[in-house]
Every structure is written in C-alpha cells, then in structure tokens.
C-alpha positions in Angstrom: 12.7 17.2 34.8 10.2 19.9 34.1 6.5 19.3 33.6 6.6 19.3 29.8 9.4 16.8 29.7 7.8 14.5 32.3 4.5 14.6 30.4 6.3 13.7 27.2 8.0 10.8 28.9 4.7 9.6 30.3 2.9 10.0 27.0 5.5 8.1 25.1 5.6 5.3 27.6 1.9 5.0 27.7 1.7 4.8 23.9 4.6 2.3 23.7 2.6 -0.1 25.9 -0.8 0.4 24.1 -2.0 -1.5 21.1 -5.6 -0.2 21.1 -5.5 3.4 22.1 -3.4 6.6 21.9 -2.7 8.7 24.9 -2.2 12.4 24.7 -0.9 14.5 27.6 -1.6 18.2 26.9 1.4 19.3 28.9 3.7 17.2 26.5 2.9 19.7 23.7 3.8 16.9 21.2 1.8 14.9 18.7 1.7 11.1 19.1 1.6 8.7 16.1 -0.8 5.8 15.8 -1.2 3.1 13.1 -4.8 2.9 11.9 -6.8 1.5 8.9 -6.5 5.0 7.5 -2.6 4.8 7.7 -0.3 6.4 10.2 -2.0 9.3 12.0 -0.4 12.1 14.0 -2.7 13.1 16.8 -2.3 16.1 19.2 -4.4 18.1 21.6 -4.1 21.8 22.5 -6.0 24.9 23.7 -7.3 23.0 26.7 -9.5 25.3 28.7 -11.8 25.0 31.6 -15.5 25.6 31.0 -18.5 25.7 33.3 -19.5 22.2 32.4 -16.0 20.7 32.2 -13.2 21.3 29.7 -12.8 22.2 26.1 -9.8 21.3 23.8 -8.9 21.1 20.2 -8.0 17.6 18.9 -5.9 17.5 15.7 -5.8 14.4 13.5 -3.5 14.5 10.5 -2.1 11.8 8.2 1.7 11.4 8.8 2.4 11.7 5.1 0.2 14.7 4.5 -2.2 12.6 2.3 -5.9 13.3 2.5 -7.6 11.5 5.3 -10.2 8.8 4.5 -13.4 8.9 6.6 -12.8 7.3 10.0 -14.6 6.6 13.2 -13.0 7.2 16.6 -14.0 7.0 20.2 -12.5 9.6 22.5 -12.3 9.2 26.3 -11.3 12.3 28.2 -10.0 12.3 31.8 -7.0 11.7 34.0 -4.9 8.6 33.8 -4.4 6.9 37.1 -1.5 4.8 38.4 -2.9 1.7 36.6 -3.1 3.6 33.4 -6.9 3.7 33.3 -8.8 6.9 32.4 -10.7 8.4 35.2 -13.7 10.4 33.8 
C-alpha cells in the first residue's frame, strides 16, 4: 500500500472512531466529512509547507450540499497522531 492509500485508510479509521473531532492526514489528499450544527461539512487540508516557526497549511471547510455556511466556531489542533490516537503538538 502506498503512502497516500495508507494515509487515507488511517484518516478514515480515525474519523470512524471519533465523535468529537475530525482528523485530516495531508498525505491522504482527501476531504473528510463531519456532522456539525452547521450541517454536514467537508474538510480538507493541503499546501502543507515548512516554515521557520513551524508549518503552514490551507484548511478548506465547505458545506457538503454547497449551501452557504453559517458562522461557526472551531478549535484546531495541529500535530502528529501517536499510536494511542492522541495529537502530539
């Protein structure tokens, strides 16, 4: 299994087991869906680049049905996921 396929399997498994978060693996190159008070959202990340002070990436949040998004509040944690599926910052 190549890196993209392995990342997609891991991303899907992580999201299947999560009820309070959405996990995105940049190498999966695929959006994940999450149910929210704003409806079903498709979330993806790309253009991940190293910077002097860490990393930079573009986060895309879209409604699954192409409707306009209502205002929403989200908390984003960025880091690697360890074997216990915790984010290491």
